[in-house]
N, C-alpha and C positions, 0 to 999 in steps of 0.2 A: 631041070633046073631053068628058070630063067634069072639073069645074072642083069645087073643092073651096069649102068656107063658109069665109067668114072670122070667126077667132074677136078678142077683144076682146085677148089676150097676143100675137097675129099683129099687128095694127093699132098697137098700142104698138110692140112693135118694129120693123117699120117705120119709124117717127115719128122713135125714138130714132136707127133707122141716117140719115134723113133729116136729123136735128139734127146729126150728127156730119160730116154733107156740107155742114154751114151753112145749111142751110134753117131758117129763123126761123118759116118759116110757108108757107101756099100752098095746094096743090092736090094730094093724094095719089092718083090711080088705082088700084085694085086690080081687079085680075082674076077674078072669083067669082062662087058663086049670088047672085044679089039678095037676100038672104038677113040677117037681120041680127038677131042676139039681146041685141046688148050695146044698152047706154043710145045715144041719138040723139045725146046730148050730154054733154059728160064735158072736165073741163079735165086736160093732161097737163102735166108741168112744168110748170105755171103758163101754159098756153097753151092757148087753149080751141079743141074738137075740136067739128067738129059730121060725121057720117054721114046718107051719101045712099044709097037703094037706084034705080038708072038701071037699066032695061029696054033702053032703047034710044039712039041716039046723041043723039037729041032732048032725049030727058030730063037727058043728059050736060048738055047747053049749057045747059037754063034752069038745072040745078044751079051751073054755072060765074060765071051773073050773080052770087050768093051770097059769090062767093070774095073772101079778103082779105089781106096780105101780113102780118097780123100774127097770124094765126090758121088754123088748119088745117080744111079740105072734105076729107073722107077720101068717094071717089066711087065706089059698089061696085056694079060691071055686067057683066054675062054678054057685052059685045058685046067683038070683038078690034081691032088696033090698027086694019087695016085698015078696020073699018066706022066707025071715029070718027075716022080722018082726023087729015092734019096741025097744022088747024086748033083743033082739042080736044086733042091729043096736046102741041101745044107750051105749053100750058098745065100741063100736071103737074110735078111731079117728076121728075126725070130722062130727061123728057119720053118717057116709055111706062107703060105700067100693068106695075105690080107682082104677081106672084103669090101669093097667102097659102102659101108654102112655110116652115111651122112652122120645119121642120128650119133652113131659111138661116137664120131668124131667132135658131135657138139656137146655131147657128158663130157666128155674131155676137154674141152674147151670150158666149159664152164664148173668145172671141179663137182660133178655131180656124181653120185652113186646109183641114178636112177632118174629118168624121164617120165612126166605126168603122161599119162597113157592119152587125154585128149591130144597130148601135140601131136604125138607119133601117129595116130588116128586122122588126124584133120586134113580136110581137103586140100591137096598140095605140098603133103608132109613132107614129103622127098625136098621139093624145092624150096619148101621152107627153110628146111633144116640146109641147106647147100645154102641157103643164103645166109644164114645166123655164121657159116665157116666162111663166107664170102667179107663180110661185114666186120669179122671180129678182128679186136685190138693186136695190136703186134701179142701183150702181155696174156691176152685171153680177155674173158669176158669175168664180169665180178664172180664170185665164186656162188653157187644156188646154197641156199639156205639149208638147213638141215637134209644137205645131200640130195634134194627134189629139187629137178628142174621145172616149175611151172610155168605156165603160158605168162602169166603177170613180170614174174622175174626174166624170163627173157624176151618179152618184150619192151617192156622198164627198161632194162639195159641196154637196147638199141636204142628206144628213144631219145634215152638221156645220152649218150655219148654219140649216137649218128645225127640225131637230127636237133639235141638242146631241149630236149622237151620234159621237163620234170629235174630231178635228180634221181640218183641212182638208189634205190631202195626207200623212195619218198613215193607215196600214191599218189598216183595222179587222177584228175579230178577234170570237171568241165571247167573252173577256174584257171586251170592252170595249163590246158588244152589250148582255149581264150588266149592266154598271155601268151604263149607260145605263137599261135598265130599271130602276134602284131609285130613280131621277130620281122626282119629285112630280107632275112635269109629262110627264112621258114618253106616256103615253098622251093626255092634252091636245094634247100638240103633233102628234100623229100625227092627231086628229080635225079640229085648223085646220089643217093641211094638205091635207085633203081637202077643205076647204072652199075655200082660195085654190085648190087647182091640179088638184082632181080625181082621181077614184077610180084611174085607170091610173096614174098615176104613182105615187101612193101605193103602190099594188100590188104594180109594178115594183121599186118601190124596197125594199119588203119582203123580198121576194122573193131581190131581192140581200143585203140585211143577213143574212138566215135563212143564203145561201148562206154568205155569210162567216164562219159558224160552224161550218164543216166536219162532224162527228162528227154533230154536235146538228142540224142544219139540220134535217129533218125533227122536231123536236121545238119548236124555236124558232118556225120560219113558222107555223104554226098558231095559236101562242098572241099573236103579233104581229098575223095578221091579222084576229083574233077582236076585237082592242083590248084583250087580255088581256097586255100585255108586261109588266105590275105582279105578274103570276104567273111570269112566266120562271124568278128565282133563287127564290123560294118553294118552287115545284116541282122545280127543283134539289134544294134540301134533304129535298124530302121523297124524293128520289129513292133519296139515302144512305138513308133509313131503308125505301124499299120493297125496295133490293137484299137485304135480310134477310128478306123474305116467300121463301118458295119457290116456284119457277118455277109460274107456272098458276092461283099462289092470287089472291084476290080484290083484295087491295090493288096487285098489280101489274097486272092485269085494268081494275081502275077507275083509276090513273095514263094507262094508256095510253088509256082513254077519254078522257081529259079532253083529251089532245093529238090524237084522234083516229085511231089506230094502236098498231100491235105497238111494244115498248121494248126491242131487242134488249141482253140486257146488256152490251155494249162504250160503248152510247149514256145508259144509265143511269151507267155508270163515269163517264165525260167530262163529260157532265150534273153529275153531282154533286159531282164534285172541284172543277170551275172555281166553280161556284153559292157553293161551301163558302170556296173564297179570296176570290170577291170580299166575301163577305158578312164575313168577317173586316178585311178592309181598310175597308167601310163601317163596322160595331162601331166602330173607333178615330177614323174620321173623321167621318162624320156621324149621330150618335144618331139623330135622328129618323127618316131613312131606314132605319137598324137596326130602327127600335122598328115600322115597317109592314112590312120584310119578314116580321122573325120572327113577329107576328102573322097574317098573313098566311100562314105557314107552318103554326103549331097548326091554324088553321081548314080547312088543304089536309088533314092529317094527319087531322085527323077525314072528310074526303068521302071520301079514299081507305081508310078501316078502317085504318090500319097503327101506331094510335098504343100497341099491346105491342109495337110494335120501335121505339120511341123512344129509346132507349139506345144505340141504334147511331149518333146523330146526337149530332158535335160542336159543335153549331151553335145549336139549336132548344131555349129552354128548356126545354121537354119533354123533351127530352134530356139535358138535367142532372140536373133533378128523379130522371131515373130512374138515373142515376150514383151519384147520391145515395146513392140508395135502396141498393143495392147495396152502397157504402159502410159503410151505418147496420147492414148486414144482418151485412156481416166485423165490424165493431165489436162488434157486439153478439155473436154468436158467440166472438169472441175473448175478450170480460170477463165470460163469462156464470157461470164456474166459479173469479170470484177468490175469493167470499170461503172457498169450499173451500181454495183454493190457500191463503190466506192464515192458514186454520187449519190447516193440514198443514204448509206450511212457513216461515211468519212473515210479517210483511206487507212484511220488504226481501226476500224471494226474489221472483222471475217471479210476477206477480198474472195474465197474460194468457196462451192459448194460444199457443204459437209454432208451431204447425201452421198455425195461420191466419192468421199476420203476414204471411204474402206474399200472400196477398189482400189484407189490407188494403192492402200497400202496392200494388199493382197496380191496386185499387178508387181510390185518391187518384190515381195516375197517370189515370187516364181521368178523375177529376175534374177535374183541374185543368188537362188538355190542353182540357178543353170552352173554345170561345169566349168564355161570358159567366162563367166561373169568377171573373176579375179585374174583373166589371163591380163598378161601385158602388153599384149598388142591388142588389146579390146578395151577402146574410148569410149565406146558407146554408154555404156553403162556408169564409169563415175561422172559422166556428165548427166545421165537420166538421176541418178540415185542425188544429185546436186539439185535437180527440179523438184522433186521428192520432198528436198528437204524444203526450199522455197514453199511447196504447197503448204507443209506443215505450220511454217515461219506465218503463211497470210491467212492460214485457221483460226488463229488466236487473235484474241484485240490485243494490239502492241500495249506495250508499256507506257502508261502517261508518263508526259514530261511535261516541266512550266519551267524551271531556270537551266541557267545553263548547265550547271554539274549536272543533272538530271538528265540532259538530252546528252551530254559527252559520256554519260554511263551509257547510255540505251544504247550510243554510237557502238562504244566499247563489247557491251556483252548481249546486243544481238544485235543490231544494222552489220556492223563487222565482218558477222558470220555470214550474213544473209550477202552481203556486197562478195564475202568467197565463194559461196556457192553460184552466184551469180555469175560470177567470171567462171567458175567450170564449165556452167553450163553455158555461157555465150557462144564457147567456142563449138558450138551448134556437130549437126551430124548428120549423113548422106541421107538416111532415109525418115522419105517425107512425112510418114505418121508420126515419128515422134519425135520431128523436126518440127513439126506445130505443136506438138505436145509441149516443147522447153519452151517454144514462143510466146506462148499464152502467159503461162506463168510468171517467163521474164517480163513480159509488159504487166501484169496485175502487180510485181515486186516493186516494178518501175514507178507506178500512181505513190501507192504507200513511201518508196522512200524520195520521191523527190518532196513529198510535204517535210517529210522530217529533214531534209536538206533544208527547206526554207525558212523551218520553225528556230532549227540552229542556228542558222545566219544573220536571224533577226536577236535571239538571243546572244548571239557574240558580241554583234554590233551595238545593243545595248549593255552589255556587260563592258564593253571594253571604253564607252562613251562615259560610263558615269563609272570609270577607273576602282571596280568595286573589286575588291578581296576576292581571292581565289576561291572559286565554290569548294564545300566541303566535299572533300574524297576527291577532288584533284591536287592537283599542282600546276603552276605556272612553269613554263618549259626551263626559264632561265633559274627557277628554283632548285628543279629538280636536282644538283649536282650537291648543292649548301644542305638540302634537305635531306637527300634519300640517298645517294652514292658515295659522298664524303663519308657522310657519320657510320656508312658501312665499312668502308675502308680503314674508319679508325679499330674496328675489330679485326677484319680478314683484309686480306690484298684482296684488291678490284683488277678486275678485266672490263670495261667499258666497250662494248661494240657499239656503234653510231652506223645505224643503217641507213642512208642517206636514202631519204622517199621512200622509208619505209610507214605502208599506213597500219591502220589497226588490223585489215582484215588480213594482207600479206603477215604481220607479227603470228596471228593467229596460226599462219600453216608451219611458218618456221618453227616455233614455239613446241606446235607438236610434233613435228619432225624431229625436232632435239630433243623431246624428253620421250619420246614413245622408241626410236633406231637406238639412243644413246642412256644404257643404265645408267648410268652414274651420274646424271644429271638429272635434278628436280627441284619444278618450282615454287618459288616462296614466295610469301604475303606478309604482312605487317601483321602480329597477333591482332589489331582490332577489326582486320579486315576480311574480305571472304573474297574480295575480286581483286583484281590485278589495278594498278596505279595504273593512274593517266593522265597524261599533262597535255595543256593548252600551248597551244604555238603564238608566241609575236608574229605581228601582220605587218608586211603580206606574208603569207607561209612562203616563204624563198630562203633559201641556204645562205647567203649573205647575213642574213637576219637572224633567222634562228639557231641558225648553228654556233654563228657567235654569239650569241647570248646564252645558247646553250653551256659553251666552255667557258665565257668570264660570267656566269653568274650574275649576268645582270644583263638587262634591254641596251644591245649595240647591236653595231652590222660590224661586215669588214669578212677578209677573207680570210688567209690560211696563216698569215702571221699573225692576226688579230686573236683568233683561236688559241693560238700557241701560245700568244704573250697574255691573254687572256685566264687560262689555265694555269698557266704556270703564277699568275699571280692569285687566284683564287685558292688556288691549293696551298700556297706559301702562307696567306692570310688563317689557313686553317690547321697549321704545321704540318704540313703531309708532305711528301714528294712525288709528283708525277710526269709521266713522260707522254707526247700523243705523238701517233705515225697516221702520216695520210698515205694517200692509194701508191705517189712516188716510193716509199720507203715500203709498203709491203706489196709492191710489185718488184721489188728488188732482190728477191732470194736467188741466191745462187742456185747452178744447176743441178738438179735432181734433189731440190729441199724444197718443202711448202711453204715454209715461212725464210724471210730473210735474217738472219744469222742474228742483227741486234735487234730487233722485234720478238725474236724468242730468245734472247738473254735478257731481254729486259721484264718479260712476261715471268722468268727462272730467280730474275733476283727481287724475291718477293720482301726482303729485308730491306734492300735500298730503295723499293718503287713499290709506294703502297697503291699506287694508282696507276693505270696502263691503259691509255684511251686507244680507239683503234677507230679509224671511218672508212666504211668500206662501201662501197660506190657501184656496187651494180645494180640495186633497183633502179638507183637515178639513172642512170646510165641507159635504161630500160626504156625511159619515158621518150627520149630522141630516137632509139635505133631499133627496138622491137616492140613486140608488145606483152607490156607485163600482168594485163587480164589475162594470157593462154600462159603464163608461165607456171611451171608446180613450184614451188619457192621451197626450196628446203636447205639444209647445211650446205651442200654441195653447190645448191645451184646460185647461191651470196659467195662470191668467191671472197677463198681467206677464213671462211667462217668455221668450215669444219676445223683446216688445224689451228687456229688461233682457241677452237673449244678444246680442241684435244690439250693441247701445251698447258691453258689454263688448270686445264681436269690435272694433270700430272704435278703442275705446281701447286692446287690446293688453294686456287684465287676465286673467288666468289664472278658470276658474269652478270654484268646487267646490260641487257639488250635493250636497245632504246633506237630512237631516230630524230631525226631534225624537225621533218613533217612527214606528212604523206601525202596523197596522189589521187588525180583521177583516171580514169581509164577512158581514152579517146574509142567512140563505139562504132563511129562515123554517120552520127546521127543529130550531130550539136550543128550549129551555123557561129561563123565566125562576124564579128562587130569590131569593123576597122575605126581604131583610135589612133589616138596621138599621145606619144610619153608613155604606152603601156611599160609597164618593168617586170610584165610578165606574160605568156599567155592566158592568166590567172586576175592581173590585176594592175589599172589604170589610177591616172590620177582623176580628181573629182574635175569635171567638165562641164558649163554650163550649159554648151550647145550640146553634149549628150546625156540629159538625167539619167538618174537610175530607172533602169529599166528594169524588166520581168528577168526574173534569175540570178539580181545582182544586188548586192547590199553596198550602202556607205558605211566606211567606218572611221571612226577617230577619236583620238587620244594618245595618251604615251605610249602606248601599246603598238600603236601602229609609227613601225620607225622608216617607211618612206613616204616619198607626195608629201611631206611637209605634215606629217600626222593626221592626213586628211585624202581617204583613198576609197575606189570603189573596185569594190573584189566579186568575180565570180563566184556563184553560190548552185544554179546548178550545172550539171555535170557536162552538158553539152552548149556550153556556152565557152567561147574563146577567144581572144584577142588581137591571135598571131597565127602562123601558120603552122600547118596541121603534124601532128607527131603521134607518138603512140598515148601518150598519157601526161600531164599536167598536175603542177603545183602553184602555188601561190593565190587560191583563192580562199574562200570562206566556207566551202563543205565540208561535215566532222571530217570526209575523208583523208580530209589537207590539213585539217587544223587537231583534232586529237592524236597525239602522239602518243603509241604505245612503250609499255616499260615493264619489261620483264624481268624478275631477279633470280639468278640461277644459281643454286648453290652442288658440289661435288661432295656430296653427302649430306650432313646435319646441317639445318639450317642455323641461321647466323641469332643469336640473342638479339629476342623482340621481334622476331620473328618466326613464322610457324611453316611444314610445306601446306603448298595449295592444292584445295578440292577441284576438281576439273571444270573449269571456265566456261567449255560450251554448255551455250544453251539446252532446257531438255529437247526441243524441238531438231537440235540436231542429232540426238543421242539414238532416240526411242523411237518406235513406229507409232502412229496414230492407230488409238486403239478402243475408240469410242468412249473412252472412260476421263476424267477430270486429270487437271495436268497433273503428273506428278511431284509431290512436294520437295524444295531445295530448302537448305540450309538458309534461316533467313542471314540478312544481310547484318553485319558485324560494326557499320556504320548508317548513322540517321541518312548519308546521302545516297541511299537504296533508293531505286524507283519503287512506285508504285504498280506495282501489278496487278494485271485486271485480265484476267484469262476467259476465254471464251465458256460460256456454259454448255456442258456439252450432256451427251446421255448417261446417265450414273451405270454407275457396274452394280453388282449383286450386292455391292456393300456400298454404304453411306459410309467413308474411310475416314472423313474426322472422326464420326462418332464412337463406330470400332473401333480406331484407333483408344478416344480417350477411356472408351470400354474396357479394351485390354489394361490401360496402363492403373485402372481405377478398380480394378478385381483382385478379390483376397488373394488368388493366385499369384498374381505380379508381384502383391506389397511382400507375398513372403518371399517369392524368386528375390527380389530386390534385397530384404535382408539377409538372403544367403549371400550374397556377392554385394557385398555391401561395399569391397573396394573395388567393383567395378570401374573405370574411368567412366567408359560409355553414359549418358543422362538419359534421363526419361525423354527429355526432347526431342532427343536424338534417335531411337527407339520409334517415337510415335511418329516422327517423320519417317522413318524407313517404312515401318506399315503401309503410312499413307500412302507412300510412293508405289508398292510393292500393289496395294487394293486397288490402286488404280487402272492399272493394268488388264487388259482381259485373260492374260494366263497367269497372272501373279509372279510373273517374272523381272527382274530386272538383269540390265548388262553392268558390268562391274562400273563402267563409270559414272552411270546413273543411280548405281548404290552406294560409290561412293560420295557421290555431288550431295543426295540425301541424308548422308552421317554428317557431310559437310568434313570429308576427310578426303586426303591424297588418295589415290588408289591405289598406289604402292602403302597403304593400311589400311586398307579395308581389311584383309583376312584378318590380323588383329581384331581392329572395329567389328566385324561377322563374329567372329567368337565370344565375344562380350557379349553382343547381343542374344546370340544362342544360348549364353551361360541363362538370358534372363526367359526366353520366350519356349527354347528345348525343356518340359518340365520331365524331368525323369528321364531323359535325354531323346523323348519322342521330339522325331524332325521336322519342329513346326519350322524351323527357317534352314535352310538346306544351300548347298549351291550342286547346280548338274555339273556335267560332265562337261562343258562350253565356260563354265566358270560363271553362269551367269546365279543371281541372288533366287532361290526359290520358296515361297510362303505355300505351306499347304494348309488350305484354308478350313477344308473338315476338322485336324488337329489343333487348329488355332481352335475354333469354335467349342468342341471339347475340352481343351485345357483349361479356359479363361472363360466359358461359360456366356461367353457375347453372343445377346441377341441379334439374329437376321434381321 
């Protein structure tokens, strides 16, 4: 009979079994080769153990002389029990010799009654069993199900408890293995297990894990076996890129060499798909692991010489770079002839090539589909997206505008959003191809904006000289408190926030941030309006002129004392109470407090103070010390704004967010005109020696409060009269003179007001899709602009006719009778259908759908439910929403249910 050698794991397993039989110590006799590679003495579970090799019965007898009840003596002998006799075996635990059967010990460790035949007959089965014993936790392995120890249970337990691969009792598959491989300690855990349990167990375990990966077993196993677990996901990402390379090409051969064999197409496909899914999860949940995976993927991409195909990857950073380059080239081609188009058809006509627009949108979609597009450290994508928005804006005919009211409305509704996009794009990128695309679009946008600035400046000068009444839909800044703010304060207490220097463009950004990040704040509009109120500043658009006039409710000039006294007199005349806080008061908060105590207490005092006004100087200060055009303006960026909003919300105050004037940004492209007596970098007195030149306008009248009522103001953003700064105000550009006004409510709108529909223009929200511009709710005021959109290729439907045909159909009329109490109007339904039919995929994002219906985004669900009652005949989903919240129109069902002719 061939005897096995005893090993430390087998001995300790036998000692554990003896302990469970209530043996506290004694003699453990083991029939094995009298060889021992372990320590002669050691402690096991606090009990001393001594191992003695005995090649004869006499040697066993001598060893027994050293036995003790409180310690273990392990006797290794190749003699059998007949040779030892009862005199010796009577002293042994169990009164017999035990044989070192590692599988019996393993069975015991797993509380199993039997072991799967495949385990005990596998190659290196004894070494695997020994490894399972060596790696066993102190309390043993998880019990085998129904008493049968299978390979899945054994290896799954080791994988979970020793490697952190999967969960005990849960199946292991390719995604589980890939996720585990992204852990920083994955390779170390395998190496540590080799030291503890030996190569046989680890090799069998890795083969088992790879086999669980199905199609990808052939590529996963070599990497795991070679200690390259960390390459499993990065190389899968590279597999996506390699798939774009021709069959038999270098990249495919080099990748195959990495895993030691051929790579069939179906293996590459599954490997790439699963690696990408896992990486997307890791990017959102474990940034450090994601950084390791992506950095390694870049290295492997070079190793297999597949860099030229990087754009195929929606995960690897170089793939994003390649996609951005495609977008940049599309933008460049789109806008390269903008100057010629402007010369031929004017700056208000389409300035970009409509034939290239689909390529721009396709490239944009590819960029947005990349896993890193929303990464907080990725600055190129938002700048590229801003340029796409500018291209959309330039693809449309600008709304025509003649008088000051229409020009100011155009600034508020269109151009300010373009200015916001331009500010984002202007900050630039390091990628040459993308930078060229951004530059081309920015230059095209400048052509249109220059023309709009000049038109506004002329209209403003005429308005002031004629002392014309306030244009319909606008308000003179000095009338804002008497006509808007104080009437609101009579209803509910108000917090008036005056963000000094905030332009319309910056206001769009700040208000968007407040509404989207703070669910409690909802923007409101007067019942008869669909657009925000805008105010026209007195001139020059300087703080001493504008803010004093704002707080006084009359044209005047002055510093802070004049503002305080003016507000006091104004509110007293209206029978109200108010308090004004400037920068010194707001900056005087105690340590640890976001707001000064008196500011917070006054906001809380809703019964005693109807109007609290706070002046915030962050934006105006930026004109001197930083770059206002490169700042992301949020409720946090504007100092004190966020805590003021929080305090106002708690107190139940309405918030009116406005400014005293706007600003223009210095782009280092302008020039300085040396003048005498300038009141600012953008305003000067009339000087016979320096007549009004290009980029300037003469303004005179009672609304000009400096220079004797007769001044020259800069209109061009590239003209200044003083030293170089980050930005300026004082001129007659619409970015300076059109003052934003937003009313925010912490809940329901005040009486006479309603929740505002989305204020962004359609080109800001949705992609260019080759169809007509989606319809928006018609303005509720006669001061709307005469919109003329670019004729574009028709979609499958001629949407006005189709929408009208649906509403005129007997089915719809019957539906309307059934839902007679529905608040939604036929006009709203028609606009929604028109907007949906104008898109290539018949889908609208929530904001665009809300805009078409003329409701706030928070009201979309309710309005859409009413529209579905009218359109979803017999519950067929003509109108529905997808998993991303987009509104979807099923055109087949629309045709079938309403009998419309295509």
